[in-house]
PyMOL CGO cylinders between C-alpha atoms (Angstrom):
from pymol import cmd
from pymol.cgo import CYLINDER

trace = [
    CYLINDER, -145.97, 50.59, -59.80, -147.05, 54.12, -60.94, 0.3, 1, 1, 1, 1, 1, 1,
    CYLINDER, -147.05, 54.12, -60.94, -144.46, 55.59, -58.75, 0.3, 1, 1, 1, 1, 1, 1,
    CYLINDER, -144.46, 55.59, -58.75, -141.73, 53.38, -60.29, 0.3, 1, 1, 1, 1, 1, 1,
    CYLINDER, -141.73, 53.38, -60.29, -142.84, 54.29, -63.75, 0.3, 1, 1, 1, 1, 1, 1,
    CYLINDER, -142.84, 54.29, -63.75, -142.71, 57.98, -62.82, 0.3, 1, 1, 1, 1, 1, 1,
    CYLINDER, -142.71, 57.98, -62.82, -139.18, 57.59, -61.47, 0.3, 1, 1, 1, 1, 1, 1,
    CYLINDER, -139.18, 57.59, -61.47, -138.04, 55.85, -64.62, 0.3, 1, 1, 1, 1, 1, 1,
    CYLINDER, -138.04, 55.85, -64.62, -139.51, 58.58, -66.76, 0.3, 1, 1, 1, 1, 1, 1,
    CYLINDER, -139.51, 58.58, -66.76, -137.75, 61.27, -64.69, 0.3, 1, 1, 1, 1, 1, 1,
    CYLINDER, -137.75, 61.27, -64.69, -134.43, 59.43, -65.09, 0.3, 1, 1, 1, 1, 1, 1,
    CYLINDER, -134.43, 59.43, -65.09, -134.87, 59.12, -68.77, 0.3, 1, 1, 1, 1, 1, 1,
    CYLINDER, -134.87, 59.12, -68.77, -135.88, 62.81, -69.13, 0.3, 1, 1, 1, 1, 1, 1,
    CYLINDER, -135.88, 62.81, -69.13, -132.78, 63.83, -67.07, 0.3, 1, 1, 1, 1, 1, 1,
    CYLINDER, -132.78, 63.83, -67.07, -130.53, 61.61, -69.25, 0.3, 1, 1, 1, 1, 1, 1,
    CYLINDER, -130.53, 61.61, -69.25, -132.07, 62.91, -72.46, 0.3, 1, 1, 1, 1, 1, 1,
    CYLINDER, -132.07, 62.91, -72.46, -131.49, 66.48, -71.20, 0.3, 1, 1, 1, 1, 1, 1,
    CYLINDER, -131.49, 66.48, -71.20, -127.86, 65.94, -70.43, 0.3, 1, 1, 1, 1, 1, 1,
    CYLINDER, -127.86, 65.94, -70.43, -127.32, 64.32, -73.83, 0.3, 1, 1, 1, 1, 1, 1,
    CYLINDER, -127.32, 64.32, -73.83, -128.87, 67.24, -75.54, 0.3, 1, 1, 1, 1, 1, 1,
    CYLINDER, -128.87, 67.24, -75.54, -126.64, 69.65, -73.60, 0.3, 1, 1, 1, 1, 1, 1,
    CYLINDER, -126.64, 69.65, -73.60, -123.65, 67.60, -74.61, 0.3, 1, 1, 1, 1, 1, 1,
    CYLINDER, -123.65, 67.60, -74.61, -124.70, 67.58, -78.27, 0.3, 1, 1, 1, 1, 1, 1,
    CYLINDER, -124.70, 67.58, -78.27, -125.14, 71.35, -78.35, 0.3, 1, 1, 1, 1, 1, 1,
    CYLINDER, -125.14, 71.35, -78.35, -121.93, 72.25, -76.52, 0.3, 1, 1, 1, 1, 1, 1,
    CYLINDER, -121.93, 72.25, -76.52, -119.50, 69.72, -78.12, 0.3, 1, 1, 1, 1, 1, 1,
    CYLINDER, -119.50, 69.72, -78.12, -119.31, 71.51, -81.55, 0.3, 1, 1, 1, 1, 1, 1,
    CYLINDER, -119.31, 71.51, -81.55, -118.36, 74.76, -79.78, 0.3, 1, 1, 1, 1, 1, 1,
    CYLINDER, -118.36, 74.76, -79.78, -115.68, 72.84, -77.80, 0.3, 1, 1, 1, 1, 1, 1,
    CYLINDER, -115.68, 72.84, -77.80, -114.36, 71.31, -81.01, 0.3, 1, 1, 1, 1, 1, 1,
    CYLINDER, -114.36, 71.31, -81.01, -114.48, 74.72, -82.76, 0.3, 1, 1, 1, 1, 1, 1,
    CYLINDER, -114.48, 74.72, -82.76, -111.67, 76.28, -80.56, 0.3, 1, 1, 1, 1, 1, 1,
    CYLINDER, -111.67, 76.28, -80.56, -108.76, 77.49, -82.52, 0.3, 1, 1, 1, 1, 1, 1,
    CYLINDER, -108.76, 77.49, -82.52, -105.52, 75.54, -82.17, 0.3, 1, 1, 1, 1, 1, 1,
    CYLINDER, -105.52, 75.54, -82.17, -101.95, 75.33, -83.51, 0.3, 1, 1, 1, 1, 1, 1,
    CYLINDER, -101.95, 75.33, -83.51, -101.96, 73.59, -86.79, 0.3, 1, 1, 1, 1, 1, 1,
    CYLINDER, -101.96, 73.59, -86.79, -98.19, 73.45, -87.77, 0.3, 1, 1, 1, 1, 1, 1,
    CYLINDER, -98.19, 73.45, -87.77, -94.92, 75.09, -86.83, 0.3, 1, 1, 1, 1, 1, 1,
    CYLINDER, -94.92, 75.09, -86.83, -91.43, 75.66, -88.25, 0.3, 1, 1, 1, 1, 1, 1,
    CYLINDER, -91.43, 75.66, -88.25, -89.30, 74.28, -86.72, 0.3, 1, 1, 1, 1, 1, 1,
    CYLINDER, -89.30, 74.28, -86.72, -91.62, 71.37, -85.86, 0.3, 1, 1, 1, 1, 1, 1,
    CYLINDER, -91.62, 71.37, -85.86, -91.93, 70.11, -82.25, 0.3, 1, 1, 1, 1, 1, 1,
    CYLINDER, -91.93, 70.11, -82.25, -88.82, 67.97, -81.21, 0.3, 1, 1, 1, 1, 1, 1,
    CYLINDER, -88.82, 67.97, -81.21, -87.24, 68.58, -84.65, 0.3, 1, 1, 1, 1, 1, 1,
    CYLINDER, -87.24, 68.58, -84.65, -83.35, 68.62, -85.10, 0.3, 1, 1, 1, 1, 1, 1,
    CYLINDER, -83.35, 68.62, -85.10, -82.24, 71.43, -87.51, 0.3, 1, 1, 1, 1, 1, 1,
    CYLINDER, -82.24, 71.43, -87.51, -78.98, 72.83, -88.63, 0.3, 1, 1, 1, 1, 1, 1,
    CYLINDER, -78.98, 72.83, -88.63, -80.01, 76.41, -88.07, 0.3, 1, 1, 1, 1, 1, 1,
    CYLINDER, -80.01, 76.41, -88.07, -83.22, 78.49, -87.56, 0.3, 1, 1, 1, 1, 1, 1,
    CYLINDER, -83.22, 78.49, -87.56, -83.60, 81.80, -89.32, 0.3, 1, 1, 1, 1, 1, 1,
    CYLINDER, -83.60, 81.80, -89.32, -87.34, 82.11, -88.95, 0.3, 1, 1, 1, 1, 1, 1,
    CYLINDER, -87.34, 82.11, -88.95, -89.86, 80.83, -86.39, 0.3, 1, 1, 1, 1, 1, 1,
    CYLINDER, -89.86, 80.83, -86.39, -93.39, 80.42, -87.96, 0.3, 1, 1, 1, 1, 1, 1,
    CYLINDER, -93.39, 80.42, -87.96, -96.55, 79.27, -86.21, 0.3, 1, 1, 1, 1, 1, 1,
    CYLINDER, -96.55, 79.27, -86.21, -99.65, 78.43, -88.29, 0.3, 1, 1, 1, 1, 1, 1,
    CYLINDER, -99.65, 78.43, -88.29, -103.04, 78.19, -86.56, 0.3, 1, 1, 1, 1, 1, 1,
    CYLINDER, -103.04, 78.19, -86.56, -106.50, 76.99, -87.67, 0.3, 1, 1, 1, 1, 1, 1,
    CYLINDER, -106.50, 76.99, -87.67, -107.85, 80.53, -87.76, 0.3, 1, 1, 1, 1, 1, 1,
    CYLINDER, -107.85, 80.53, -87.76, -106.71, 84.21, -87.69, 0.3, 1, 1, 1, 1, 1, 1,
    CYLINDER, -106.71, 84.21, -87.69, -104.87, 85.24, -84.58, 0.3, 1, 1, 1, 1, 1, 1,
    CYLINDER, -104.87, 85.24, -84.58, -104.01, 88.41, -82.78, 0.3, 1, 1, 1, 1, 1, 1,
    CYLINDER, -104.01, 88.41, -82.78, -101.90, 89.79, -79.99, 0.3, 1, 1, 1, 1, 1, 1,
    CYLINDER, -101.90, 89.79, -79.99, -99.11, 87.22, -80.39, 0.3, 1, 1, 1, 1, 1, 1,
    CYLINDER, -99.11, 87.22, -80.39, -96.40, 86.68, -77.78, 0.3, 1, 1, 1, 1, 1, 1,
    CYLINDER, -96.40, 86.68, -77.78, -93.38, 84.44, -78.62, 0.3, 1, 1, 1, 1, 1, 1,
    CYLINDER, -93.38, 84.44, -78.62, -90.48, 83.72, -76.18, 0.3, 1, 1, 1, 1, 1, 1,
    CYLINDER, -90.48, 83.72, -76.18, -87.40, 81.72, -77.06, 0.3, 1, 1, 1, 1, 1, 1,
    CYLINDER, -87.40, 81.72, -77.06, -85.29, 80.07, -74.38, 0.3, 1, 1, 1, 1, 1, 1,
    CYLINDER, -85.29, 80.07, -74.38, -81.78, 79.01, -75.14, 0.3, 1, 1, 1, 1, 1, 1,
    CYLINDER, -81.78, 79.01, -75.14, -79.78, 75.87, -73.96, 0.3, 1, 1, 1, 1, 1, 1,
    CYLINDER, -79.78, 75.87, -73.96, -78.71, 77.77, -70.79, 0.3, 1, 1, 1, 1, 1, 1,
    CYLINDER, -78.71, 77.77, -70.79, -82.43, 78.64, -70.04, 0.3, 1, 1, 1, 1, 1, 1,
    CYLINDER, -82.43, 78.64, -70.04, -81.90, 82.35, -70.78, 0.3, 1, 1, 1, 1, 1, 1,
    CYLINDER, -81.90, 82.35, -70.78, -84.22, 84.24, -73.24, 0.3, 1, 1, 1, 1, 1, 1,
    CYLINDER, -84.22, 84.24, -73.24, -82.85, 84.60, -76.77, 0.3, 1, 1, 1, 1, 1, 1,
    CYLINDER, -82.85, 84.60, -76.77, -83.66, 88.04, -78.38, 0.3, 1, 1, 1, 1, 1, 1,
    CYLINDER, -83.66, 88.04, -78.38, -86.31, 87.85, -81.06, 0.3, 1, 1, 1, 1, 1, 1,
    CYLINDER, -86.31, 87.85, -81.06, -87.79, 90.39, -83.57, 0.3, 1, 1, 1, 1, 1, 1,
    CYLINDER, -87.79, 90.39, -83.57, -91.29, 91.69, -82.90, 0.3, 1, 1, 1, 1, 1, 1,
    CYLINDER, -91.29, 91.69, -82.90, -93.84, 88.93, -84.00, 0.3, 1, 1, 1, 1, 1, 1,
    CYLINDER, -93.84, 88.93, -84.00, -95.54, 89.56, -87.31, 0.3, 1, 1, 1, 1, 1, 1,
    CYLINDER, -95.54, 89.56, -87.31, -99.17, 88.42, -87.97, 0.3, 1, 1, 1, 1, 1, 1,
    CYLINDER, -99.17, 88.42, -87.97, -100.41, 87.48, -91.32, 0.3, 1, 1, 1, 1, 1, 1,
    CYLINDER, -100.41, 87.48, -91.32, -103.90, 86.03, -90.93, 0.3, 1, 1, 1, 1, 1, 1,
    CYLINDER, -103.90, 86.03, -90.93, -103.48, 82.62, -89.42, 0.3, 1, 1, 1, 1, 1, 1,
    CYLINDER, -103.48, 82.62, -89.42, -99.63, 82.71, -89.46, 0.3, 1, 1, 1, 1, 1, 1,
    CYLINDER, -99.63, 82.71, -89.46, -97.43, 84.32, -86.78, 0.3, 1, 1, 1, 1, 1, 1,
    CYLINDER, -97.43, 84.32, -86.78, -93.69, 84.62, -87.49, 0.3, 1, 1, 1, 1, 1, 1,
    CYLINDER, -93.69, 84.62, -87.49, -90.50, 86.09, -85.91, 0.3, 1, 1, 1, 1, 1, 1,
    CYLINDER, -90.50, 86.09, -85.91, -86.76, 85.92, -86.40, 0.3, 1, 1, 1, 1, 1, 1,
    CYLINDER, -86.76, 85.92, -86.40, -83.86, 85.44, -83.95, 0.3, 1, 1, 1, 1, 1, 1,
    CYLINDER, -83.86, 85.44, -83.95, -81.79, 88.59, -83.69, 0.3, 1, 1, 1, 1, 1, 1,
    CYLINDER, -81.79, 88.59, -83.69, -78.49, 86.57, -83.78, 0.3, 1, 1, 1, 1, 1, 1,
    CYLINDER, -78.49, 86.57, -83.78, -77.58, 83.20, -85.15, 0.3, 1, 1, 1, 1, 1, 1,
    CYLINDER, -77.58, 83.20, -85.15, -78.35, 80.42, -82.80, 0.3, 1, 1, 1, 1, 1, 1,
    CYLINDER, -78.35, 80.42, -82.80, -75.63, 78.34, -81.15, 0.3, 1, 1, 1, 1, 1, 1,
    CYLINDER, -75.63, 78.34, -81.15, -75.86, 74.49, -81.06, 0.3, 1, 1, 1, 1, 1, 1,
    CYLINDER, -75.86, 74.49, -81.06, -78.21, 73.22, -78.30, 0.3, 1, 1, 1, 1, 1, 1,
    CYLINDER, -78.21, 73.22, -78.30, -81.80, 72.53, -77.30, 0.3, 1, 1, 1, 1, 1, 1,
    CYLINDER, -81.80, 72.53, -77.30, -84.32, 75.48, -77.49, 0.3, 1, 1, 1, 1, 1, 1,
    CYLINDER, -84.32, 75.48, -77.49, -87.83, 76.01, -76.23, 0.3, 1, 1, 1, 1, 1, 1,
    CYLINDER, -87.83, 76.01, -76.23, -90.50, 78.17, -77.92, 0.3, 1, 1, 1, 1, 1, 1,
    CYLINDER, -90.50, 78.17, -77.92, -93.36, 79.42, -75.61, 0.3, 1, 1, 1, 1, 1, 1,
    CYLINDER, -93.36, 79.42, -75.61, -96.26, 81.13, -77.48, 0.3, 1, 1, 1, 1, 1, 1,
    CYLINDER, -96.26, 81.13, -77.48, -99.44, 82.71, -76.59, 0.3, 1, 1, 1, 1, 1, 1,
    CYLINDER, -99.44, 82.71, -76.59, -102.17, 84.23, -78.90, 0.3, 1, 1, 1, 1, 1, 1,
    CYLINDER, -102.17, 84.23, -78.90, -105.76, 85.31, -78.76, 0.3, 1, 1, 1, 1, 1, 1,
    CYLINDER, -105.76, 85.31, -78.76, -107.98, 83.29, -81.01, 0.3, 1, 1, 1, 1, 1, 1,
    CYLINDER, -107.98, 83.29, -81.01, -110.81, 84.33, -83.21, 0.3, 1, 1, 1, 1, 1, 1,
    CYLINDER, -110.81, 84.33, -83.21, -113.44, 83.68, -80.53, 0.3, 1, 1, 1, 1, 1, 1,
    CYLINDER, -113.44, 83.68, -80.53, -111.52, 85.92, -78.04, 0.3, 1, 1, 1, 1, 1, 1,
    CYLINDER, -111.52, 85.92, -78.04, -110.06, 83.01, -75.95, 0.3, 1, 1, 1, 1, 1, 1,
    CYLINDER, -110.06, 83.01, -75.95, -106.31, 83.03, -75.34, 0.3, 1, 1, 1, 1, 1, 1,
    CYLINDER, -106.31, 83.03, -75.34, -104.49, 79.85, -76.21, 0.3, 1, 1, 1, 1, 1, 1,
    CYLINDER, -104.49, 79.85, -76.21, -100.81, 78.94, -75.56, 0.3, 1, 1, 1, 1, 1, 1,
    CYLINDER, -100.81, 78.94, -75.56, -98.31, 76.12, -75.95, 0.3, 1, 1, 1, 1, 1, 1,
    CYLINDER, -98.31, 76.12, -75.95, -94.67, 75.11, -76.17, 0.3, 1, 1, 1, 1, 1, 1,
    CYLINDER, -94.67, 75.11, -76.17, -92.45, 73.73, -78.94, 0.3, 1, 1, 1, 1, 1, 1,
    CYLINDER, -92.45, 73.73, -78.94, -88.84, 72.39, -78.46, 0.3, 1, 1, 1, 1, 1, 1,
    CYLINDER, -88.84, 72.39, -78.46, -86.18, 71.88, -81.10, 0.3, 1, 1, 1, 1, 1, 1,
    CYLINDER, -86.18, 71.88, -81.10, -82.49, 71.25, -81.30, 0.3, 1, 1, 1, 1, 1, 1,
    CYLINDER, -82.49, 71.25, -81.30, -79.85, 73.20, -83.31, 0.3, 1, 1, 1, 1, 1, 1,
    CYLINDER, -79.85, 73.20, -83.31, -77.05, 70.92, -84.48, 0.3, 1, 1, 1, 1, 1, 1,
    CYLINDER, -77.05, 70.92, -84.48, -74.62, 73.17, -86.44, 0.3, 1, 1, 1, 1, 1, 1,
    CYLINDER, -74.62, 73.17, -86.44, -72.76, 76.27, -85.31, 0.3, 1, 1, 1, 1, 1, 1,
    CYLINDER, -72.76, 76.27, -85.31, -73.34, 79.51, -87.17, 0.3, 1, 1, 1, 1, 1, 1,
    CYLINDER, -73.34, 79.51, -87.17, -71.61, 79.95, -90.59, 0.3, 1, 1, 1, 1, 1, 1,
    CYLINDER, -71.61, 79.95, -90.59, -68.56, 82.19, -90.64, 0.3, 1, 1, 1, 1, 1, 1,
    CYLINDER, -68.56, 82.19, -90.64, -69.31, 85.59, -92.22, 0.3, 1, 1, 1, 1, 1, 1,
    CYLINDER, -69.31, 85.59, -92.22, -67.84, 85.90, -95.74, 0.3, 1, 1, 1, 1, 1, 1,
    CYLINDER, -67.84, 85.90, -95.74, -65.83, 89.00, -96.70, 0.3, 1, 1, 1, 1, 1, 1,
    CYLINDER, -65.83, 89.00, -96.70, -67.54, 91.58, -98.87, 0.3, 1, 1, 1, 1, 1, 1,
    CYLINDER, -67.54, 91.58, -98.87, -66.72, 91.02, -102.65, 0.3, 1, 1, 1, 1, 1, 1,
    CYLINDER, -66.72, 91.02, -102.65, -66.37, 94.73, -103.07, 0.3, 1, 1, 1, 1, 1, 1,
    CYLINDER, -66.37, 94.73, -103.07, -63.27, 94.87, -100.79, 0.3, 1, 1, 1, 1, 1, 1,
    CYLINDER, -63.27, 94.87, -100.79, -60.05, 95.06, -102.51, 0.3, 1, 1, 1, 1, 1, 1,
    CYLINDER, -60.05, 95.06, -102.51, -56.48, 94.51, -101.13, 0.3, 1, 1, 1, 1, 1, 1,
    CYLINDER, -56.48, 94.51, -101.13, -55.75, 98.31, -101.46, 0.3, 1, 1, 1, 1, 1, 1,
    CYLINDER, -55.75, 98.31, -101.46, -58.76, 98.92, -99.22, 0.3, 1, 1, 1, 1, 1, 1,
    CYLINDER, -58.76, 98.92, -99.22, -58.04, 96.31, -96.56, 0.3, 1, 1, 1, 1, 1, 1,
    CYLINDER, -58.04, 96.31, -96.56, -54.29, 96.90, -96.19, 0.3, 1, 1, 1, 1, 1, 1,
    CYLINDER, -54.29, 96.90, -96.19, -52.25, 100.05, -95.87, 0.3, 1, 1, 1, 1, 1, 1,
    CYLINDER, -52.25, 100.05, -95.87, -50.66, 101.22, -99.13, 0.3, 1, 1, 1, 1, 1, 1,
    CYLINDER, -50.66, 101.22, -99.13, -46.87, 100.34, -99.42, 0.3, 1, 1, 1, 1, 1, 1,
    CYLINDER, -46.87, 100.34, -99.42, -44.57, 103.15, -98.53, 0.3, 1, 1, 1, 1, 1, 1,
    CYLINDER, -44.57, 103.15, -98.53, -42.95, 104.94, -101.51, 0.3, 1, 1, 1, 1, 1, 1,
    CYLINDER, -42.95, 104.94, -101.51, -39.29, 103.98, -102.03, 0.3, 1, 1, 1, 1, 1, 1,
    CYLINDER, -39.29, 103.98, -102.03, -36.83, 106.70, -100.99, 0.3, 1, 1, 1, 1, 1, 1,
    CYLINDER, -36.83, 106.70, -100.99, -36.15, 109.01, -103.85, 0.3, 1, 1, 1, 1, 1, 1,
    CYLINDER, -36.15, 109.01, -103.85, -32.69, 108.43, -105.40, 0.3, 1, 1, 1, 1, 1, 1,
    CYLINDER, -32.69, 108.43, -105.40, -30.39, 111.37, -104.95, 0.3, 1, 1, 1, 1, 1, 1,
    CYLINDER, -30.39, 111.37, -104.95, -28.42, 112.26, -108.07, 0.3, 1, 1, 1, 1, 1, 1,
    CYLINDER, -28.42, 112.26, -108.07, -24.70, 111.47, -107.81, 0.3, 1, 1, 1, 1, 1, 1,
    CYLINDER, -24.70, 111.47, -107.81, -22.77, 114.40, -106.45, 0.3, 1, 1, 1, 1, 1, 1,
    CYLINDER, -22.77, 114.40, -106.45, -20.54, 115.74, -109.16, 0.3, 1, 1, 1, 1, 1, 1,
    CYLINDER, -20.54, 115.74, -109.16, -16.91, 116.63, -108.25, 0.3, 1, 1, 1, 1, 1, 1,
    CYLINDER, -16.91, 116.63, -108.25, -16.18, 120.32, -108.73, 0.3, 1, 1, 1, 1, 1, 1,
    CYLINDER, -16.18, 120.32, -108.73, -14.66, 121.09, -112.12, 0.3, 1, 1, 1, 1, 1, 1,
    CYLINDER, -14.66, 121.09, -112.12, -10.95, 121.55, -112.15, 0.3, 1, 1, 1, 1, 1, 1,
    CYLINDER, -10.95, 121.55, -112.15, -9.87, 125.09, -113.03, 0.3, 1, 1, 1, 1, 1, 1,
    CYLINDER, -9.87, 125.09, -113.03, -8.80, 125.48, -116.64, 0.3, 1, 1, 1, 1, 1, 1,
    CYLINDER, -8.80, 125.48, -116.64, -5.17, 126.54, -117.00, 0.3, 1, 1, 1, 1, 1, 1,
    CYLINDER, -5.17, 126.54, -117.00, -4.53, 129.81, -118.68, 0.3, 1, 1, 1, 1, 1, 1,
    CYLINDER, -4.53, 129.81, -118.68, -2.71, 129.07, -121.93, 0.3, 1, 1, 1, 1, 1, 1,
    CYLINDER, -2.71, 129.07, -121.93, -1.28, 132.63, -121.91, 0.3, 1, 1, 1, 1, 1, 1,
    CYLINDER, -1.28, 132.63, -121.91, 0.30, 132.48, -118.49, 0.3, 1, 1, 1, 1, 1, 1,
    CYLINDER, 0.30, 132.48, -118.49, 3.81, 131.25, -117.76, 0.3, 1, 1, 1, 1, 1, 1,
    CYLINDER, 3.81, 131.25, -117.76, 4.95, 128.74, -115.35, 0.3, 1, 1, 1, 1, 1, 1,
    CYLINDER, 4.95, 128.74, -115.35, 5.60, 131.44, -112.70, 0.3, 1, 1, 1, 1, 1, 1,
    CYLINDER, 5.60, 131.44, -112.70, 2.20, 133.08, -113.21, 0.3, 1, 1, 1, 1, 1, 1,
    CYLINDER, 2.20, 133.08, -113.21, 3.75, 136.18, -115.19, 0.3, 1, 1, 1, 1, 1, 1,
    CYLINDER, 3.75, 136.18, -115.19, 2.03, 136.87, -118.54, 0.3, 1, 1, 1, 1, 1, 1,
    CYLINDER, 2.03, 136.87, -118.54, 4.22, 135.91, -121.57, 0.3, 1, 1, 1, 1, 1, 1,
    CYLINDER, 4.22, 135.91, -121.57, 3.53, 139.25, -123.32, 0.3, 1, 1, 1, 1, 1, 1,
    CYLINDER, 3.53, 139.25, -123.32, 5.12, 141.09, -120.39, 0.3, 1, 1, 1, 1, 1, 1,
    CYLINDER, 5.12, 141.09, -120.39, 8.35, 139.23, -120.83, 0.3, 1, 1, 1, 1, 1, 1,
    CYLINDER, 8.35, 139.23, -120.83, 8.31, 139.82, -124.57, 0.3, 1, 1, 1, 1, 1, 1,
    CYLINDER, 8.31, 139.82, -124.57, 7.96, 143.52, -123.96, 0.3, 1, 1, 1, 1, 1, 1,
    CYLINDER, 7.96, 143.52, -123.96, 10.88, 143.60, -121.56, 0.3, 1, 1, 1, 1, 1, 1,
    CYLINDER, 10.88, 143.60, -121.56, 13.04, 141.80, -124.07, 0.3, 1, 1, 1, 1, 1, 1,
    CYLINDER, 13.04, 141.80, -124.07, 12.21, 144.23, -126.86, 0.3, 1, 1, 1, 1, 1, 1,
    CYLINDER, 12.21, 144.23, -126.86, 13.04, 147.22, -124.60, 0.3, 1, 1, 1, 1, 1, 1,
    CYLINDER, 13.04, 147.22, -124.60, 16.38, 145.65, -123.54, 0.3, 1, 1, 1, 1, 1, 1,
    CYLINDER, 16.38, 145.65, -123.54, 17.26, 144.96, -127.16, 0.3, 1, 1, 1, 1, 1, 1,
    CYLINDER, 17.26, 144.96, -127.16, 16.39, 148.50, -128.18, 0.3, 1, 1, 1, 1, 1, 1,
    CYLINDER, 16.39, 148.50, -128.18, 18.51, 150.00, -125.40, 0.3, 1, 1, 1, 1, 1, 1,
    CYLINDER, 18.51, 150.00, -125.40, 21.50, 147.90, -126.36, 0.3, 1, 1, 1, 1, 1, 1,
    CYLINDER, 21.50, 147.90, -126.36, 21.13, 149.03, -129.99, 0.3, 1, 1, 1, 1, 1, 1,
    CYLINDER, 21.13, 149.03, -129.99, 21.00, 152.73, -129.05, 0.3, 1, 1, 1, 1, 1, 1,
    CYLINDER, 21.00, 152.73, -129.05, 24.06, 152.18, -126.76, 0.3, 1, 1, 1, 1, 1, 1,
    CYLINDER, 24.06, 152.18, -126.76, 26.07, 150.61, -129.58, 0.3, 1, 1, 1, 1, 1, 1,
    CYLINDER, 26.07, 150.61, -129.58, 25.04, 153.30, -132.03, 0.3, 1, 1, 1, 1, 1, 1,
    CYLINDER, 25.04, 153.30, -132.03, 26.09, 156.01, -129.58, 0.3, 1, 1, 1, 1, 1, 1,
    CYLINDER, 26.09, 156.01, -129.58, 29.46, 154.50, -128.96, 0.3, 1, 1, 1, 1, 1, 1,
    CYLINDER, 29.46, 154.50, -128.96, 30.09, 154.34, -132.73, 0.3, 1, 1, 1, 1, 1, 1,
    CYLINDER, 30.09, 154.34, -132.73, 29.29, 157.96, -133.16, 0.3, 1, 1, 1, 1, 1, 1,
    CYLINDER, 29.29, 157.96, -133.16, 31.55, 159.00, -130.40, 0.3, 1, 1, 1, 1, 1, 1,
    CYLINDER, 31.55, 159.00, -130.40, 34.45, 157.03, -131.91, 0.3, 1, 1, 1, 1, 1, 1,
    CYLINDER, 34.45, 157.03, -131.91, 34.09, 158.63, -135.28, 0.3, 1, 1, 1, 1, 1, 1,
    CYLINDER, 34.09, 158.63, -135.28, 34.01, 162.19, -133.99, 0.3, 1, 1, 1, 1, 1, 1,
    CYLINDER, 34.01, 162.19, -133.99, 37.16, 161.71, -131.93, 0.3, 1, 1, 1, 1, 1, 1,
    CYLINDER, 37.16, 161.71, -131.93, 39.20, 160.63, -134.97, 0.3, 1, 1, 1, 1, 1, 1,
]
cmd.load_cgo(trace, "trace")
């Protein structure tokens, strides 16, 4: 009987010890840091994703974030930025429609690494880039070529002015007048000479 009582006391002591260990270790287990929220959320459907943000229950360090595209290939991301309990990054290029997977890993405040995955779906294609408002038609297109300069109308050479003092044959009129005067003078001298000769012979 005493042996049975001792055995029962040993079992109870062992059970109490195990319960005490569980009570002491469970708060530490519950105190491990974890992912609190994410953007985009797990299994979310979004039009586009410009920023990936992970929020934890405590400050994190040494973050690593990998984004896999619909074809399973890694999508380029900016270097993760840590702001206390938040870790964020941005895709380098706009995401094409399809299902994506975020794989993350951080070191928690107690020095233990934690990791996880998030999936989401992009539904819309990237928006078309809009032209810069500073661009003007004169900047985007070649300037129109200048119209060919108009040549002034060619003037016909001026007709020579007829000499009013020249005759029809081209001999000056004053020359003909001089000849006529000389002829008339010679005739007068000849007539006068003949008259003198006649009077002396009588």
